C-alpha positions as CSV (number, residue, x, y, z in Angstrom):
1,X,0.0,0.0,0.0
2,X,2.8,2.3,1.0
3,X,4.6,1.5,-2.3
4,X,1.5,2.5,-4.3
5,X,1.3,5.8,-2.4
6,X,4.9,6.6,-3.2
7,X,4.4,5.8,-6.9
8,X,1.3,8.0,-7.0
9,X,3.1,10.8,-5.2
10,X,6.0,10.6,-7.7
11,X,3.7,10.7,-10.7
12,X,1.9,13.8,-9.3
13,X,5.2,15.5,-8.7
14,X,6.4,14.7,-12.2
15,X,3.2,16.0,-13.7
16,X,3.5,19.2,-11.7
17,X,7.1,19.6,-12.8
18,X,6.3,19.0,-16.5
19,X,3.4,21.5,-16.3
20,X,5.7,24.1,-14.8
21,X,8.0,23.7,-17.8
22,X,5.2,23.7,-20.3
23,X,4.0,26.9,-18.7
24,X,7.1,28.5,-20.2
25,X,7.2,26.8,-23.6
26,X,4.1,24.9,-24.8
27,X,4.3,21.6,-26.6
28,X,4.4,23.2,-30.0
29,X,7.6,25.0,-29.0
30,X,5.9,28.4,-29.0
31,X,6.4,30.5,-25.9
32,X,3.3,31.1,-23.9
33,X,5.1,34.0,-22.2
34,X,5.9,35.6,-25.5
35,X,2.2,35.4,-26.6
36,X,1.0,37.3,-23.5
37,X,-0.1,40.9,-23.8
38,X,2.7,43.5,-23.9
39,X,2.6,47.2,-22.9
40,X,1.0,48.1,-26.2
41,X,0.9,51.9,-25.8
42,X,1.4,53.8,-29.0
43,X,2.9,57.1,-27.9
44,X,3.5,58.2,-31.4
45,X,-0.1,59.6,-31.4
46,X,1.4,62.7,-29.7
47,X,4.0,63.2,-32.5
48,X,2.3,65.3,-35.0
49,X,5.4,65.1,-37.2
50,X,6.4,61.5,-36.8
51,X,5.7,60.7,-40.4
52,X,7.9,63.5,-41.5
53,X,10.8,62.2,-39.5
54,X,10.2,58.6,-40.7
55,X,10.2,59.9,-44.3
56,X,13.7,61.3,-43.8
57,X,15.1,57.9,-43.0
58,X,16.6,55.6,-45.5
59,X,15.6,52.1,-44.2
60,X,17.1,49.1,-46.0
61,X,17.3,45.4,-45.0
62,X,20.4,44.2,-43.1
63,X,23.0,42.7,-45.2
64,X,23.9,39.0,-45.0
65,X,27.6,38.5,-44.1
66,X,29.1,37.1,-47.3
67,X,31.7,34.6,-46.2
68,X,32.8,34.0,-49.7
69,X,34.2,37.5,-49.8
70,X,35.1,38.1,-46.1
71,X,35.7,35.6,-43.4
72,X,33.4,36.2,-40.5
73,X,35.3,38.6,-38.2
74,X,36.6,36.1,-35.6
75,X,39.9,37.8,-34.8
76,X,42.4,37.0,-32.1
77,X,41.9,38.6,-28.7
78,X,45.1,40.6,-29.2
79,X,43.7,42.1,-32.5
80,X,43.4,46.0,-32.8
81,X,40.5,47.5,-30.8
82,X,38.6,48.4,-34.0
83,X,38.1,44.7,-34.8
84,X,36.0,41.8,-33.3
85,X,32.4,41.3,-32.2
86,X,30.8,44.3,-30.6
87,X,27.7,43.8,-28.5
88,X,26.2,47.0,-27.0
89,X,24.7,46.0,-23.7
90,X,21.6,48.3,-23.3
91,X,20.2,48.0,-19.8
92,X,17.0,46.1,-19.3
93,X,16.8,44.6,-22.8
94,X,17.6,41.1,-21.7
95,X,21.1,42.3,-22.0
96,X,22.9,39.8,-19.7
97,X,21.3,36.9,-21.7
98,X,22.4,38.5,-25.0
99,X,25.9,39.1,-23.7
100,X,26.0,35.4,-23.0
101,X,24.9,34.7,-26.6
102,X,27.7,37.0,-27.8
103,X,30.2,34.9,-25.9
104,X,28.7,31.7,-27.2
105,X,28.8,33.0,-30.8
106,X,32.5,33.9,-30.2
107,X,33.3,30.4,-28.9
108,X,31.4,28.5,-31.6
109,X,32.9,30.6,-34.4
110,X,36.4,30.3,-33.0
111,X,36.0,26.5,-33.0
112,X,34.7,26.7,-36.6
113,X,37.8,28.7,-37.6
114,X,40.2,26.4,-35.9
115,X,41.3,28.5,-32.9
116,X,43.0,26.7,-30.0
117,X,40.4,25.3,-27.6
118,X,41.3,27.9,-24.9
119,X,40.9,30.9,-27.3
120,X,37.8,32.7,-28.5
121,X,37.0,35.4,-31.0
122,X,37.7,38.9,-29.7
123,X,34.7,40.5,-28.0
124,X,34.7,43.8,-26.1
125,X,33.5,43.0,-22.6
126,X,29.9,42.2,-23.6
127,X,28.8,42.0,-19.9
128,X,29.8,45.7,-19.4
129,X,27.2,48.5,-20.2
130,X,29.5,50.4,-22.6
131,X,27.9,52.7,-25.2
132,X,28.8,52.4,-28.9
133,X,30.4,55.8,-28.8
134,X,32.6,54.8,-25.8
135,X,33.8,51.8,-27.8
136,X,34.4,54.0,-30.8
137,X,32.3,51.8,-33.0
138,X,32.0,54.5,-35.6
139,X,35.6,54.0,-36.5
140,X,35.6,50.2,-36.4
141,X,37.1,48.1,-39.3
142,X,33.8,47.0,-40.9
143,X,35.4,44.1,-42.7
144,X,36.8,42.7,-39.5
145,X,34.1,43.5,-37.0
146,X,30.4,42.8,-36.3
147,X,28.2,45.3,-34.4
148,X,24.9,44.3,-32.9
149,X,22.4,44.8,-30.1
150,X,18.7,44.5,-29.2
151,X,16.3,47.4,-28.6
152,X,13.2,47.3,-26.4
153,X,9.9,49.3,-26.5
154,X,10.7,52.4,-24.4
155,X,7.7,51.8,-22.1
156,X,8.6,48.2,-21.5
157,X,12.2,49.0,-20.8
158,X,11.2,51.8,-18.3
159,X,8.8,49.5,-16.5
160,X,11.4,46.7,-16.3
161,X,14.1,49.1,-14.9
162,X,11.6,50.5,-12.4
163,X,10.7,47.0,-11.4
164,X,14.4,46.2,-10.7
165,X,14.7,49.3,-8.5
166,X,11.5,48.3,-6.8
167,X,12.9,44.8,-6.1
168,X,16.1,46.3,-4.7
169,X,14.1,48.6,-2.3
170,X,15.3,51.8,-4.0
171,X,11.7,53.0,-4.8
172,X,8.2,52.5,-3.6
173,X,5.2,51.2,-5.5
174,X,3.5,54.6,-5.9
175,X,2.5,56.4,-9.1
176,X,3.9,59.8,-8.1
177,X,7.3,58.2,-7.3
178,X,7.1,56.3,-10.6
179,X,6.6,59.5,-12.5
180,X,9.3,61.4,-10.6
181,X,11.8,58.6,-11.3
182,X,11.0,58.4,-15.0
183,X,11.5,62.2,-15.1
184,X,14.5,62.7,-12.9
185,X,16.5,59.5,-12.3
186,X,19.5,58.7,-14.4
187,X,18.2,55.2,-15.2
188,X,15.5,56.9,-17.3
189,X,17.5,59.7,-19.0
190,X,16.2,61.2,-22.2
191,X,16.4,58.8,-25.2
192,X,18.2,56.2,-23.1
193,X,18.6,53.5,-25.8
194,X,19.6,55.8,-28.6
195,X,22.3,57.3,-26.3
196,X,23.7,53.8,-25.7
197,X,23.4,52.7,-29.4
198,X,24.6,55.8,-31.3
199,X,28.1,55.5,-32.6
200,X,28.3,59.3,-32.5
201,X,28.5,61.0,-29.1
202,X,25.3,62.9,-28.4
203,X,25.8,66.6,-28.0
204,X,22.5,66.9,-26.1
205,X,20.1,64.1,-25.1
206,X,17.2,66.4,-25.9
207,X,17.2,67.0,-29.7
208,X,15.1,68.5,-32.5
209,X,13.5,66.5,-35.3
210,X,16.4,66.8,-37.7
211,X,18.8,65.6,-35.0
212,X,16.6,62.7,-34.2
213,X,16.6,61.7,-37.9
214,X,20.4,62.1,-38.0
215,X,21.1,59.9,-35.0
216,X,18.5,57.2,-35.9
217,X,20.0,57.0,-39.4
218,X,23.4,56.5,-37.9
219,X,22.1,53.4,-36.1
220,X,20.3,52.2,-39.2
221,X,23.5,52.5,-41.2
222,X,26.2,51.4,-38.7
223,X,24.8,48.2,-37.1
224,X,25.1,44.8,-38.7
225,X,22.0,43.8,-36.8
226,X,19.6,45.2,-34.2
227,X,17.0,42.8,-32.8
228,X,13.7,43.6,-31.1
229,X,13.2,42.4,-27.6
230,X,9.4,41.9,-28.1
231,X,10.4,39.7,-31.1
232,X,13.3,38.0,-29.4
233,X,13.1,34.5,-30.9
234,X,12.5,35.8,-34.4
235,X,15.4,38.3,-33.9
236,X,17.9,35.7,-32.8
237,X,17.0,33.5,-35.8
238,X,17.5,36.4,-38.2
239,X,20.8,37.2,-36.4
240,X,22.0,33.6,-37.0
241,X,20.9,33.8,-40.7
242,X,22.7,37.1,-41.3
243,X,25.9,35.7,-39.9
244,X,25.4,32.3,-41.7
245,X,25.6,30.5,-38.4
246,X,23.8,27.5,-36.9
247,X,20.6,28.3,-34.9
248,X,22.1,26.3,-32.0
249,X,24.7,29.0,-31.7
250,X,22.2,31.6,-30.6
251,X,20.2,29.6,-28.0
252,X,20.6,31.3,-24.6
253,X,21.9,29.8,-21.5
254,X,19.7,28.4,-18.8
255,X,18.5,30.7,-16.0
256,X,15.9,30.0,-13.3
257,X,12.6,31.8,-13.8
258,X,13.1,33.8,-10.5
259,X,16.3,35.3,-11.9
260,X,15.0,36.1,-15.4
261,X,11.7,36.9,-17.0
262,X,12.8,34.8,-20.0
263,X,11.5,37.2,-22.6
264,X,8.1,37.6,-20.9
265,X,5.9,40.3,-22.2
266,X,3.5,40.2,-19.3
267,X,2.8,43.3,-17.3
268,X,4.2,43.1,-13.8
269,X,1.5,42.9,-11.1
270,X,2.6,46.1,-9.4
271,X,1.9,48.3,-12.5
272,X,-1.2,50.3,-11.8
273,X,-3.5,52.5,-13.9
274,X,-1.8,55.7,-12.8
275,X,1.5,54.4,-14.0
276,X,0.0,53.2,-17.3
277,X,-1.5,56.6,-17.8
278,X,1.8,58.3,-17.3
279,X,3.4,56.0,-19.9
280,X,0.7,57.3,-22.4
281,X,1.4,60.9,-21.5
282,X,2.8,63.5,-23.9
283,X,5.4,64.4,-21.2
284,X,7.0,60.9,-21.2
285,X,6.6,60.5,-25.0
286,X,8.4,63.8,-25.6
287,X,11.3,62.8,-23.3
288,X,11.8,59.5,-25.2
289,X,10.8,60.7,-28.7
290,X,14.0,59.6,-30.4
291,X,13.7,56.2,-28.8
292,X,10.1,55.7,-30.0
293,X,11.1,56.8,-33.5
294,X,14.2,54.5,-33.5
295,X,12.1,51.6,-32.2
296,X,9.6,52.0,-35.0
297,X,12.3,52.3,-37.7
298,X,14.2,49.2,-36.5
299,X,11.0,47.2,-36.5
300,X,10.5,48.2,-40.1
301,X,14.1,47.3,-40.9
302,X,13.7,43.8,-39.3
303,X,10.5,43.2,-41.3
304,X,12.3,44.2,-44.5
305,X,15.1,41.8,-43.7
306,X,12.7,39.0,-43.0
307,X,11.1,39.6,-46.4
308,X,14.6,39.6,-48.1
309,X,15.5,36.3,-46.3
310,X,12.2,34.8,-47.1
311,X,9.4,34.7,-44.5
312,X,8.9,30.9,-44.9
313,X,12.6,30.3,-44.4
314,X,12.7,32.5,-41.2
315,X,9.5,30.8,-39.9
316,X,10.9,27.3,-40.4
317,X,14.1,28.2,-38.6
318,X,12.2,29.9,-35.8
319,X,10.1,26.8,-35.4
320,X,13.2,24.7,-35.1
321,X,14.8,27.2,-32.8
322,X,11.8,27.2,-30.4
323,X,11.6,23.4,-30.4
324,X,15.3,23.2,-29.5
325,X,14.8,25.8,-26.8
326,X,11.8,23.8,-25.4
327,X,13.7,20.5,-25.4
328,X,16.8,22.1,-23.9
329,X,14.8,24.0,-21.3
330,X,12.9,20.8,-20.3
331,X,16.2,18.9,-19.8
332,X,17.9,21.8,-18.0
333,X,15.0,22.3,-15.6
334,X,15.0,18.6,-14.8
335,X,18.7,18.8,-14.0
336,X,18.3,21.9,-11.7
337,X,14.9,20.6,-10.4
338,X,13.4,24.1,-10.9
339,X,11.6,25.8,-13.7
340,X,13.8,28.0,-15.9
341,X,14.4,28.8,-19.5
342,X,17.4,28.2,-21.8
343,X,20.0,25.4,-21.9
344,X,22.6,24.2,-19.5
345,X,25.1,23.6,-22.2
346,X,27.9,21.2,-21.2
347,X,30.4,23.9,-22.2
348,X,30.3,27.2,-24.1
349,X,31.4,25.2,-27.1
350,X,28.8,22.4,-26.6
351,X,25.3,21.7,-27.8
352,X,22.1,20.1,-26.4
353,X,23.3,16.6,-27.5
354,X,26.1,16.9,-25.1
355,X,23.9,17.3,-22.0
356,X,24.2,14.5,-19.4
357,X,20.5,13.7,-19.6
358,X,20.2,14.0,-23.4
359,X,19.2,10.3,-23.4
360,X,15.9,11.1,-21.6
361,X,14.6,12.6,-24.8
362,X,12.6,10.3,-27.1
363,X,14.5,8.8,-30.1
364,X,12.5,11.2,-32.4
365,X,13.5,14.2,-30.3
366,X,17.1,13.1,-30.2
367,X,17.1,12.7,-34.0
368,X,15.6,16.2,-34.4
369,X,18.3,17.8,-32.2
370,X,21.0,16.0,-34.2
371,X,19.5,17.0,-37.5
372,X,19.9,20.7,-36.6
373,X,23.6,20.5,-35.8
374,X,26.4,21.2,-38.2
375,X,27.5,18.2,-40.2
């Protein structure tokens, strides 16, 4: 009798665990978190001249790195400072996760190009919040460097940053303090993301419409790729296609749910109507006007790139990417015995098939994983 109770209890525990994992990624490999409602405030309604600014911009698809002409810029760590892989770590854009992907890309590409096993492609401290102008990206050697980052909807980014300050006890859950912080605190300075991303040093964070167009065009022209946080999986797949890399190279490392929102677009429970109304205000929109314009332009550039690559091709790779992420998350969560997202790779050079519990997948799942790896 006792044995039956133990078996039943074990089955219940297993079902609860599996359900917790599926709560992050459903069985089709599509993220439930990513399908939830985002902070969909369109502040551009207060910009009477938004269309005029957008019309000044020359928006073209990102270019695929042509390896037949130029080897992907995996240079030695001692190479000049204008070479290598540059990732601009914009705060609260899933930036630590993306810094990890940058390091993984550097490791996988160094292995591909025959570097010694203890060496990686040159990166520029991807875990440090350095701006593109501080790294002098405008003067980089474009044949021997790759510049990328991810941008986030300005409202979402501000809410995420305030949430971090709230968790650290630096602020209170009060709409007046929320407004005061977004107006005065350095974490929410004017046009935060553009200031990090522009390769040209901003003369003044507040700028007129011609200056907005000038700095946004700089970003459109200078970056090899800018992903969209709210389209993270799609962005990472396009990133891999532009570099002509394997989708396994851009799967992020495992983190427990409590330490990462894992790309969630769900509003935090503490956000109230007063705070939402401030995010819709003309005051906030004017302060972040360049960021809103840039976000819209970069979304358009991503769409144009997907059209150029072929929407069906991107969707197929995205489907494979999300299935790999689901399987890797499932295995990783079982190892850690807690719900998370991402993969506990056996090493920065490794893949899912090297995980110690890879054999727990079905033969069909194992074959799928192996089919996505480089031959």
